N, CA and C atoms as an extended XYZ file, in Angstrom:
525
Properties=species:S:1:pos:R:3:atomname:S:1:resname:S:1:resid:I:1 pbc="F F F"
N       125.515      133.771       92.310 N   MET     1
C       124.853      133.060       93.399 CA  MET     1
C       125.141      131.573       93.250 C   MET     1
N       125.356      130.933       94.368 N   SER     2
C       125.615      129.502       94.320 CA  SER     2
C       124.315      128.735       94.064 C   SER     2
N       124.487      127.497       93.645 N   GLN     3
C       123.345      126.654       93.335 CA  GLN     3
C       123.448      125.341       94.093 C   GLN     3
N       122.289      124.753       94.331 N   ILE     4
C       122.232      123.425       94.932 CA  ILE     4
C       121.284      122.577       94.092 C   ILE     4
N       121.448      121.278       94.173 N   THR     5
C       120.527      120.402       93.466 CA  THR     5
C       119.215      120.310       94.243 C   THR     5
N       118.200      119.842       93.573 N   MET     6
C       116.915      119.655       94.248 CA  MET     6
C       117.068      118.643       95.384 C   MET     6
N       117.861      117.621       95.187 N   ALA     7
C       118.093      116.635       96.250 CA  ALA     7
C       118.704      117.304       97.476 C   ALA     7
N       119.663      118.183       97.255 N   GLU     8
C       120.260      118.922       98.370 CA  GLU     8
C       119.229      119.857       98.989 C   GLU     8
N       118.405      120.473       98.146 N   ALA     9
C       117.379      121.397       98.634 CA  ALA     9
C       116.403      120.694       99.578 C   ALA     9
N       116.054      119.462       99.263 N   LEU    10
C       115.148      118.710      100.134 CA  LEU    10
C       115.758      118.521      101.517 C   LEU    10
N       117.048      118.179      101.550 N   ALA    11
C       117.734      117.996      102.834 CA  ALA    11
C       117.887      119.322      103.568 C   ALA    11
N       118.208      120.386      102.828 N   VAL    12
C       118.373      121.706      103.449 CA  VAL    12
C       117.047      122.194      104.021 C   VAL    12
N       115.971      122.021      103.267 N   ARG    13
C       114.652      122.457      103.750 CA  ARG    13
C       114.282      121.713      105.032 C   ARG    13
N       114.560      120.423      105.088 N   ALA    14
C       114.268      119.649      106.302 CA  ALA    14
C       115.120      120.161      107.473 C   ALA    14
N       116.385      120.468      107.201 N   ALA    15
C       117.259      120.995      108.253 CA  ALA    15
C       116.777      122.361      108.729 C   ALA    15
N       116.332      123.192      107.803 N   MET    16
C       115.808      124.512      108.167 CA  MET    16
C       114.559      124.376      109.027 C   MET    16
N       113.703      123.446      108.671 N   ASN    17
C       112.482      123.227      109.442 CA  ASN    17
C       112.821      122.782      110.869 C   ASN    17
N       113.790      121.875      110.989 N   ARG    18
C       114.221      121.452      112.333 CA  ARG    18
C       114.808      122.624      113.105 C   ARG    18
N       115.604      123.453      112.427 N   LEU    19
C       116.222      124.613      113.083 CA  LEU    19
C       115.154      125.583      113.575 C   LEU    19
N       114.151      125.847      112.757 N   ILE    20
C       113.061      126.749      113.168 CA  ILE    20
C       112.384      126.201      114.422 C   ILE    20
N       112.109      124.901      114.437 N   ASN    21
C       111.470      124.296      115.616 CA  ASN    21
C       112.369      124.385      116.846 C   ASN    21
N       113.670      124.170      116.677 N   GLN    22
C       114.611      124.281      117.798 CA  GLN    22
C       114.677      125.713      118.316 C   GLN    22
N       114.703      126.665      117.388 N   LEU    23
C       114.754      128.073      117.795 CA  LEU    23
C       113.484      128.481      118.534 C   LEU    23
N       112.353      128.005      118.088 N   MET    24
C       111.095      128.327      118.773 CA  MET    24
C       111.098      127.759      120.192 C   MET    24
N       111.633      126.549      120.331 N   GLN    25
C       111.720      125.960      121.665 CA  GLN    25
C       112.693      126.753      122.527 C   GLN    25
N       113.825      127.151      121.941 N   GLU    26
C       114.804      127.962      122.680 CA  GLU    26
C       114.184      129.284      123.116 C   GLU    26
N       113.405      129.897      122.228 N   ARG    27
C       112.756      131.175      122.568 CA  ARG    27
C       111.809      130.985      123.743 C   ARG    27
N       111.031      129.909      123.720 N   LEU    28
C       110.132      129.640      124.855 CA  LEU    28
C       110.923      129.415      126.137 C   LEU    28
N       112.008      128.654      126.030 N   ASN    29
C       112.832      128.373      127.213 CA  ASN    29
C       113.473      129.637      127.773 C   ASN    29
N       113.831      130.576      126.896 N   ASN    30
C       114.510      131.800      127.326 CA  ASN    30
C       113.548      132.951      127.616 C   ASN    30
N       112.265      132.696      127.499 N   SER    31
C       111.297      133.783      127.644 CA  SER    31
C       110.991      134.139      129.095 C   SER    31
N       111.262      133.236      130.008 N   SER    32
C       110.990      133.547      131.416 CA  SER    32
C       111.822      132.632      132.302 C   SER    32
N       111.867      133.003      133.566 N   THR    33
C       112.557      132.182      134.555 CA  THR    33
C       111.823      132.333      135.882 C   THR    33
N       112.045      131.400      136.755 N   ILE    34
C       111.402      131.439      138.072 CA  ILE    34
C       112.481      131.759      139.107 C   ILE    34
N       112.183      132.749      139.926 N   ILE    35
C       113.130      133.143      140.981 CA  ILE    35
C       112.370      133.293      142.286 C   ILE    35
N       113.110      133.267      143.366 N   GLU    36
C       112.526      133.551      144.675 CA  GLU    36
C       112.528      135.060      144.875 C   GLU    36
N       111.650      135.502      145.741 N   LYS    37
C       111.563      136.926      146.046 CA  LYS    37
C       112.910      137.433      146.542 C   LYS    37
N       113.329      138.546      145.953 N   GLY    38
C       114.578      139.160      146.342 CA  GLY    38
C       115.769      138.716      145.492 C   GLY    38
N       115.611      137.616      144.719 N   GLU    39
C       116.698      137.167      143.852 CA  GLU    39
C       116.686      137.953      142.552 C   GLU    39
N       117.810      137.938      141.875 N   THR    40
C       117.918      138.565      140.562 CA  THR    40
C       117.850      137.470      139.507 C   THR    40
N       117.055      137.689      138.510 N   ALA    41
C       116.898      136.693      137.446 CA  ALA    41
C       118.190      136.556      136.649 C   ALA    41
N       118.515      135.307      136.314 N   GLU    42
C       119.672      135.040      135.460 CA  GLU    42
C       119.216      135.206      134.016 C   GLU    42
N       119.850      136.126      133.333 N   VAL    43
C       119.458      136.415      131.951 CA  VAL    43
C       120.192      135.447      131.029 C   VAL    43
N       119.446      134.761      130.152 N   PRO    44
C       120.084      133.829      129.212 CA  PRO    44
C       121.042      134.571      128.272 C   PRO    44
N       121.974      133.832      127.712 N   ALA    45
C       122.958      134.428      126.806 CA  ALA    45
C       122.285      134.985      125.557 C   ALA    45
N       121.231      134.330      125.113 N   ARG    46
C       120.516      134.790      123.912 CA  ARG    46
C       119.125      135.264      124.313 C   ARG    46
N       118.815      136.501      123.971 N   SER    47
C       117.520      137.072      124.342 CA  SER    47
C       116.417      136.588      123.401 C   SER    47
N       115.198      136.747      123.857 N   VAL    48
C       114.033      136.408      123.054 CA  VAL    48
C       114.049      137.200      121.746 C   VAL    48
N       114.440      138.473      121.808 N   ASP    49
C       114.482      139.307      120.602 CA  ASP    49
C       115.505      138.795      119.592 C   ASP    49
N       116.671      138.393      120.059 N   VAL    50
C       117.717      137.866      119.171 CA  VAL    50
C       117.242      136.565      118.522 C   VAL    50
N       116.642      135.706      119.315 N   ILE    51
C       116.149      134.424      118.788 CA  ILE    51
C       115.024      134.668      117.789 C   ILE    51
N       114.148      135.629      118.083 N   THR    52
C       113.054      135.958      117.166 CA  THR    52
C       113.600      136.446      115.825 C   THR    52
N       114.629      137.262      115.857 N   GLU    53
C       115.248      137.729      114.604 CA  GLU    53
C       115.818      136.553      113.812 C   GLU    53
N       116.423      135.622      114.528 N   GLU    54
C       116.976      134.443      113.852 CA  GLU    54
C       115.859      133.581      113.257 C   GLU    54
N       114.778      133.415      113.991 N   ILE    55
C       113.617      132.669      113.468 CA  ILE    55
C       113.096      133.338      112.205 C   ILE    55
N       112.971      134.655      112.231 N   ASP    56
C       112.478      135.391      111.064 CA  ASP    56
C       113.391      135.201      109.857 C   ASP    56
N       114.702      135.234      110.080 N   ALA    57
C       115.665      135.085      108.976 CA  ALA    57
C       115.606      133.676      108.391 C   ALA    57
N       115.589      132.663      109.243 N   VAL    58
C       115.532      131.282      108.758 CA  VAL    58
C       114.186      131.026      108.075 C   VAL    58
N       113.127      131.561      108.627 N   SER    59
C       111.801      131.397      108.021 CA  SER    59
C       111.741      132.032      106.637 C   SER    59
N       112.354      133.199      106.479 N   ALA    60
C       112.398      133.852      105.161 CA  ALA    60
C       113.185      132.999      104.173 C   ALA    60
N       114.312      132.455      104.611 N   ASP    61
C       115.088      131.564      103.747 CA  ASP    61
C       114.284      130.317      103.387 C   ASP    61
N       113.555      129.781      104.358 N   PHE    62
C       112.732      128.593      104.128 CA  PHE    62
C       111.701      128.874      103.042 C   PHE    62
N       111.008      130.021      103.169 N   ARG    63
C       109.979      130.368      102.179 CA  ARG    63
C       110.588      130.550      100.797 C   ARG    63
N       111.748      131.182      100.746 N   LYS    64
C       112.427      131.402       99.465 CA  LYS    64
C       112.796      130.062       98.825 C   LYS    64
N       113.395      129.177       99.614 N   LEU    65
C       113.782      127.862       99.105 CA  LEU    65
C       112.557      127.071       98.677 C   LEU    65
N       111.502      127.112       99.474 N   ASP    66
C       110.273      126.389       99.155 CA  ASP    66
C       109.707      126.869       97.813 C   ASP    66
N       109.711      128.173       97.579 N   LEU    67
C       109.225      128.727       96.317 CA  LEU    67
C       110.102      128.272       95.154 C   LEU    67
N       111.428      128.339       95.330 N   LEU    68
C       112.338      127.912       94.270 CA  LEU    68
C       112.160      126.426       93.955 C   LEU    68
N       111.907      125.632       94.974 N   MET    69
C       111.664      124.208       94.762 CA  MET    69
C       110.357      123.988       93.995 C   MET    69
N       109.334      124.746       94.346 N   ALA    70
C       108.049      124.618       93.645 CA  ALA    70
C       108.194      125.025       92.184 C   ALA    70
N       108.926      126.100       91.941 N   ILE    71
C       109.150      126.544       90.560 CA  ILE    71
C       109.888      125.453       89.787 C   ILE    71
N       110.924      124.893       90.394 N   SER    72
C       111.675      123.829       89.736 CA  SER    72
C       110.785      122.626       89.445 C   SER    72
N       109.969      122.241       90.418 N   ASN    73
C       109.092      121.075       90.239 CA  ASN    73
C       108.026      121.293       89.177 C   ASN    73
N       107.703      122.553       88.895 N   THR    74
C       106.687      122.820       87.864 CA  THR    74
C       107.302      123.124       86.505 C   THR    74
N       108.626      123.280       86.448 N   THR    75
C       109.271      123.552       85.160 CA  THR    75
C       110.125      122.374       84.680 C   THR    75
N       110.730      121.640       85.597 N   GLU    76
C       111.528      120.468       85.213 CA  GLU    76
C       110.587      119.343       84.799 C   GLU    76
N       110.956      118.639       83.740 N   THR    77
C       110.124      117.537       83.264 CA  THR    77
C       110.921      116.247       83.215 C   THR    77
N       110.170      115.155       83.221 N   ILE    78
C       110.760      113.828       83.056 CA  ILE    78
C       109.937      113.085       82.011 C   ILE    78
N       110.574      112.163       81.283 N   PRO    79
C       109.823      111.382       80.297 CA  PRO    79
C       108.966      110.327       81.002 C   PRO    79
N       107.712      110.224       80.579 N   TRP    80
C       106.832      109.206       81.171 CA  TRP    80
C       105.762      108.811       80.173 C   TRP    80
N       105.696      107.552       79.875 N   ASN    81
C       104.697      106.987       78.965 CA  ASN    81
C       104.608      107.744       77.637 C   ASN    81
N       105.750      108.010       77.052 N   GLY    82
C       105.790      108.622       75.733 CA  GLY    82
C       105.599      110.123       75.707 C   GLY    82
N       105.570      110.758       76.855 N   THR    83
C       105.408      112.211       76.916 CA  THR    83
C       106.289      112.746       78.036 C   THR    83
N       106.340      114.045       78.187 N   ASN    84
C       107.059      114.651       79.304 CA  ASN    84
C       106.048      115.193       80.297 C   ASN    84
N       106.296      114.918       81.565 N   ILE    85
C       105.444      115.462       82.627 CA  ILE    85
C       106.342      116.201       83.612 C   ILE    85
N       105.773      117.179       84.290 N   THR    86
C       106.559      117.927       85.275 CA  THR    86
C       106.862      117.025       86.468 C   THR    86
N       107.904      117.373       87.175 N   VAL    87
C       108.266      116.612       88.368 CA  VAL    87
C       107.121      116.667       89.377 C   VAL    87
N       106.464      117.819       89.486 N   MET    88
C       105.335      117.936       90.419 CA  MET    88
C       104.236      116.933       90.068 C   MET    88
N       103.917      116.849       88.785 N   GLU    89
C       102.896      115.891       88.359 CA  GLU    89
C       103.373      114.460       88.617 C   GLU    89
N       104.647      114.197       88.380 N   ALA    90
C       105.206      112.865       88.612 CA  ALA    90
C       105.127      112.481       90.089 C   ALA    90
N       105.393      113.431       90.976 N   ILE    91
C       105.310      113.166       92.415 CA  ILE    91
C       103.877      112.806       92.795 C   ILE    91
N       102.920      113.564       92.288 N   GLU    92
C       101.512      113.272       92.583 CA  GLU    92
C       101.097      111.934       91.974 C   GLU    92
N       101.539      111.665       90.756 N   LEU    93
C       101.231      110.391       90.107 CA  LEU    93
C       101.787      109.236       90.928 C   LEU    93
N       103.000      109.364       91.434 N   ALA    94
C       103.600      108.308       92.256 CA  ALA    94
C       102.773      108.072       93.527 C   ALA    94
N       102.296      109.145       94.155 N   LYS    95
C       101.444      108.999       95.342 CA  LYS    95
C       100.168      108.245       94.990 C   LYS    95
N        99.542      108.639       93.883 N   GLN    96
C        98.302      107.987       93.466 CA  GLN    96
C        98.543      106.515       93.142 C   GLN    96
N        99.650      106.253       92.480 N   MET    97
C        99.971      104.870       92.127 CA  MET    97
C       100.182      104.021       93.381 C   MET    97
N       100.846      104.581       94.385 N   ARG    98
C       101.071      103.821       95.622 CA  ARG    98
C        99.749      103.517       96.333 C   ARG    98
N        98.830      104.478       96.306 N   ASN    99
C        97.500      104.221       96.882 CA  ASN    99
C        96.794      103.118       96.110 C   ASN    99
N        96.886      103.171       94.797 N   GLU   100
C        96.253      102.169       93.945 CA  GLU   100
C        96.884      100.796       94.178 C   GLU   100
N        98.186      100.745       94.343 N   ILE   101
C        98.877       99.472       94.587 CA  ILE   101
C        98.338       98.821       95.855 C   ILE   101
N        98.120       99.618       96.894 N   GLY   102
C        97.578       99.075       98.134 CA  GLY   102
C        96.235       98.410       97.931 C   GLY   102
N        95.374       99.069       97.179 N   GLN   103
C        94.052       98.496       96.929 CA  GLN   103
C        94.137       97.269       96.020 C   GLN   103
N        94.944       97.351       94.971 N   LEU   104
C        95.100       96.205       94.076 CA  LEU   104
C        95.673       95.001       94.826 C   LEU   104
N        96.662       95.239       95.667 N   ALA   105
C        97.268       94.153       96.441 CA  ALA   105
C        96.242       93.515       97.381 C   ALA   105
N        95.420       94.335       97.993 N   HIS   106
C        94.371       93.799       98.872 CA  HIS   106
C        93.409       92.926       98.072 C   HIS   106
N        92.951       93.436       96.935 N   LEU   107
C        92.040       92.646       96.103 CA  LEU   107
C        92.726       91.383       95.589 C   LEU   107
N        94.010       91.488       95.290 N   GLY   108
C        94.748       90.341       94.780 CA  GLY   108
C        95.032       89.283       95.830 C   GLY   108
N        94.949       89.650       97.094 N   SER   109
C        95.239       88.682       98.157 CA  SER   109
C        94.005       87.879       98.572 C   SER   109
N        92.861       88.243       98.056 N   ARG   110
C        91.625       87.531       98.418 CA  ARG   110
C        91.504       86.238       97.629 C   ARG   110
N        90.723       85.333       98.142 N   LYS   111
C        90.438       84.080       97.445 CA  LYS   111
C        89.208       84.269       96.574 C   LYS   111
N        89.137       83.488       95.519 N   LYS   112
C        87.978       83.574       94.613 CA  LYS   112
C        86.698       83.153       95.356 C   LYS   112
N        86.842       82.168       96.237 N   LEU   113
C        85.690       81.665       96.983 CA  LEU   113
C        86.132       81.392       98.411 C   LEU   113
N        85.477       82.037       99.368 N   GLU   114
C        85.818       81.847      100.771 CA  GLU   114
C        84.572       81.470      101.557 C   GLU   114
N        84.709       80.423      102.376 N   ARG   115
C        83.596       80.011      103.231 CA  ARG   115
C        83.493       81.008      104.385 C   ARG   115
N        82.296       81.441      104.660 N   GLN   116
C        82.039       82.349      105.772 CA  GLN   116
C        81.492       81.537      106.937 C   GLN   116
N        81.473       82.144      108.095 N   THR   117
C        80.889       81.442      109.233 CA  THR   117
C        79.419       81.205      108.937 C   THR   117
N        78.973       80.036      109.299 N   SER   118
C        77.573       79.725      109.008 CA  SER   118
C        76.673       80.397      110.030 C   SER   118
N        75.497       80.711      109.581 N   ARG   119
C        74.521       81.381      110.440 CA  ARG   119
C        73.304       80.491      110.591 C   ARG   119
N        72.800       80.471      111.772 N   GLY   120
C        71.607       79.670      112.028 CA  GLY   120
C        70.354       80.494      111.800 C   GLY   120
N        69.461       79.953      111.021 N   LEU   121
C        68.182       80.601      110.780 CA  LEU   121
C        67.078       79.681      111.259 C   LEU   121
N        66.445       80.057      112.312 N   GLU   122
C        65.345       79.292      112.893 CA  GLU   122
C        65.697       77.821      113.025 C   GLU   122
N        66.826       77.562      113.655 N   GLY   123
C        67.202       76.189      113.950 CA  GLY   123
C        68.057       75.533      112.892 C   GLY   123
N        68.130       76.071      111.696 N   GLY   124
C        68.932       75.446      110.647 CA  GLY   124
C        70.175       76.271      110.357 C   GLY   124
N        71.257       75.597      110.044 N   ALA   125
C        72.502       76.288      109.729 CA  ALA   125
C        72.618       76.442      108.217 C   ALA   125
N        73.059       77.601      107.792 N   VAL   126
C        73.240       77.879      106.369 CA  VAL   126
C        74.722       78.180      106.155 C   VAL   126
N        75.303       77.557      105.172 N   THR   127
C        76.701       77.820      104.852 CA  THR   127
C        76.743       78.955      103.842 C   THR   127
N        77.526       79.982      104.158 N   LEU   128
C        77.646       81.149      103.289 CA  LEU   128
C        79.037       81.192      102.672 C   LEU   128
N        79.106       81.718      101.459 N   PHE   129
C        80.375       81.876      100.769 CA  PHE   129
C        80.509       83.316      100.314 C   PHE   129
N        81.719       83.815      100.426 N   ASN   130
C        82.040       85.139       99.881 CA  ASN   130
C        82.692       84.868       98.525 C   ASN   130
N        82.060       85.341       97.461 N   VAL   131
C        82.531       85.080       96.109 CA  VAL   131
C        83.094       86.376       95.532 C   VAL   131
N        84.348       86.331       95.129 N   ALA   132
C        84.965       87.496       94.485 CA  ALA   132
C        84.357       87.640       93.099 C   ALA   132
N        83.965       88.838       92.769 N   LEU   133
C        83.324       89.108       91.485 CA  LEU   133
C        84.349       89.572       90.445 C   LEU   133
N        85.587       89.165       90.637 N   TYR   134
C        86.701       89.530       89.762 CA  TYR   134
C        87.738       88.424       89.902 C   TYR   134
N        88.809       88.509       89.137 N   ASP   135
C        89.882       87.522       89.194 CA  ASP   135
C        90.983       88.033       90.123 C   ASP   135
N        91.070       87.506       91.356 N   PRO   136
C        92.082       87.987       92.299 CA  PRO   136
C        93.512       87.892       91.757 C   PRO   136
N        93.813       86.834       91.016 N   GLU   137
C        95.168       86.683       90.476 CA  GLU   137
C        95.504       87.808       89.502 C   GLU   137
N        94.523       88.251       88.724 N   ALA   138
C        94.753       89.363       87.789 CA  ALA   138
C        95.068       90.640       88.566 C   ALA   138
N        94.405       90.845       89.680 N   TYR   139
C        94.666       92.040       90.492 CA  TYR   139
C        96.009       91.934       91.213 C   TYR   139
N        96.381       90.726       91.593 N   HIS   140
C        97.696       90.509       92.198 CA  HIS   140
C        98.787       90.851       91.176 C   HIS   140
N        98.610       90.383       89.950 N   ALA   141
C        99.573       90.672       88.881 CA  ALA   141
C        99.592       92.168       88.570 C   ALA   141
N        98.422       92.812       88.572 N   ALA   142
C        98.344       94.256       88.299 CA  ALA   142
C        99.077       95.043       89.385 C   ALA   142
N        98.969       94.611       90.635 N   ALA   143
C        99.666       95.287       91.734 CA  ALA   143
C       101.173       95.167       91.551 C   ALA   143
N       101.647       93.974       91.170 N   ARG   144
C       103.084       93.782       90.947 CA  ARG   144
C       103.563       94.653       89.785 C   ARG   144
N       102.783       94.728       88.717 N   LYS   145
C       103.157       95.536       87.550 CA  LYS   145
C       103.211       97.019       87.923 C   LYS   145
N       102.203       97.475       88.632 N   LYS   146
C       102.159       98.878       89.031 CA  LYS   146
C       103.288       99.207       90.005 C   LYS   146
N       103.675       98.261       90.830 N   GLU   147
C       104.803       98.457       91.750 CA  GLU   147
C       106.091       98.687       90.958 C   GLU   147
N       106.283       97.928       89.887 N   ARG   148
C       107.463       98.132       89.039 CA  ARG   148
C       107.402       99.501       88.363 C   ARG   148
N       106.209       99.905       87.930 N   GLU   149
C       106.045      101.213       87.289 CA  GLU   149
C       106.363      102.356       88.250 C   GLU   149
N       105.860      102.283       89.470 N   VAL   150
C       106.092      103.363       90.430 CA  VAL   150
C       107.560      103.386       90.857 C   VAL   150
N       108.199      102.242       90.879 N   THR   151
C       109.635      102.204       91.176 CA  THR   151
C       110.402      102.924       90.074 C   THR   151
N       110.030      102.686       88.821 N   LYS   152
C       110.673      103.372       87.697 CA  LYS   152
C       110.408      104.875       87.773 C   LYS   152
N       109.163      105.266       88.042 N   LEU   153
C       108.819      106.682       88.143 CA  LEU   153
C       109.599      107.352       89.272 C   LEU   153
N       109.681      106.696       90.408 N   SER   154
C       110.433      107.237       91.547 CA  SER   154
C       111.905      107.403       91.190 C   SER   154
N       112.432      106.469       90.435 N   SER   155
C       113.821      106.557       89.998 CA  SER   155
C       114.030      107.757       89.072 C   SER   155
N       113.076      108.007       88.188 N   LEU   156
C       113.161      109.172       87.297 CA  LEU   156
C       113.081      110.479       88.083 C   LEU   156
N       112.217      110.522       89.085 N   ILE   157
C       112.100      111.711       89.942 CA  ILE   157
C       113.419      111.930       90.683 C   ILE   157
N       113.956      110.861       91.241 N   GLU   158
C       115.215      110.953       91.979 CA  GLU   158
C       116.337      111.437       91.062 C   GLU   158
N       116.388      110.910       89.863 N   HIS   159
C       117.399      111.340       88.886 CA  HIS   159
C       117.260      112.841       88.606 C   HIS   159
N       116.024      113.285       88.388 N   ALA   160
C       115.780      114.717       88.131 CA  ALA   160
C       116.202      115.553       89.336 C   ALA   160
N       115.941      115.060       90.539 N   ASN   161
C       116.306      115.798       91.754 CA  ASN   161
C       117.820      115.964       91.899 C   ASN   161
N       118.576      115.032       91.364 N   HIS   162
C       120.029      115.125       91.459 CA  HIS   162
C       120.639      115.950       90.332 C   HIS   162
N       119.836      116.285       89.318 N   HIS   163
C       120.369      117.042       88.190 CA  HIS   163
C       119.812      118.461       88.070 C   HIS   163
N       118.616      118.702       88.582 N   SER   164
C       118.071      120.059       88.480 CA  SER   164
C       118.698      120.938       89.556 C   SER   164
N       119.049      122.137       89.161 N   LYS   165
C       119.738      123.081       90.051 CA  LYS   165
C       118.796      124.207       90.454 C   LYS   165
N       118.998      124.663       91.687 N   ILE   166
C       118.207      125.762       92.240 CA  ILE   166
C       119.179      126.851       92.685 C   ILE   166
N       118.907      128.110       92.309 N   PRO   167
C       119.808      129.195       92.727 CA  PRO   167
C       119.548      129.586       94.184 C   PRO   167
N       120.275      128.948       95.099 N   PHE   168
C       120.078      129.205       96.524 CA  PHE   168
C       121.399      128.982       97.246 C   PHE   168
N       121.759      129.933       98.088 N   ASP   169
C       122.979      129.812       98.884 CA  ASP   169
C       122.632      129.109      100.191 C   ASP   169
N       123.019      127.853      100.305 N   ALA   170
C       122.675      127.040      101.466 CA  ALA   170
C       123.826      126.902      102.443 C   ALA   170
N       124.860      127.710      102.289 N   ALA   171
C       126.057      127.578      103.136 CA  ALA   171
C       125.736      127.687      104.623 C   ALA   171
N       124.735      128.496      104.982 N   LYS   172
C       124.384      128.654      106.412 CA  LYS   172
C       123.790      127.382      107.003 C   LYS   172
N       123.310      126.490      106.131 N   TYR   173
C       122.561      125.332      106.613 CA  TYR   173
C       123.237      124.000      106.344 C   TYR   173
N       124.310      124.015      105.570 N   MET   174
C       125.019      122.766      105.307 CA  MET   174
C       126.504      123.018      105.150 C   MET   174
N       127.270      122.112      105.646 N   GLU   175
C       128.725      122.255      105.537 CA  GLU   175
C       129.344      120.909      105.395 C   GLU   175
């Protein structure tokens, strides 16, 4: 059986998903026609049954590839922080890190002390300040550091995707 890399598998799976959607649209388009009374309906070149069989075949291949990719992601490992973690865990860690970077960057972009709009209380104006209860510069630096870490992690995932092989014949979907 031929093999493809995980990187190729990602592209093939996306192509298969697009093909399934196109076939479903084709099936809907070929499922009926409008004619005037007394006319004979023009039958499309591909019947609904033929298209349905093709959808079933591509869907089965999609499920098979998806399973093989999941198995690979749970068995292939990459080095991270002095240990090995599975690619699946690395992908989730990268997602979590990106979410954390967004929050750290937001906290890092704030000022330590910001004047707020003043509010009048019974005729008198009071000046209000929003005081950060942390060091914004430290959070800005933490966001930059974590961004470098997630870039490194993403690079390791990408490297693994180009080297791990999956036993799948993708000839029908790529040429």
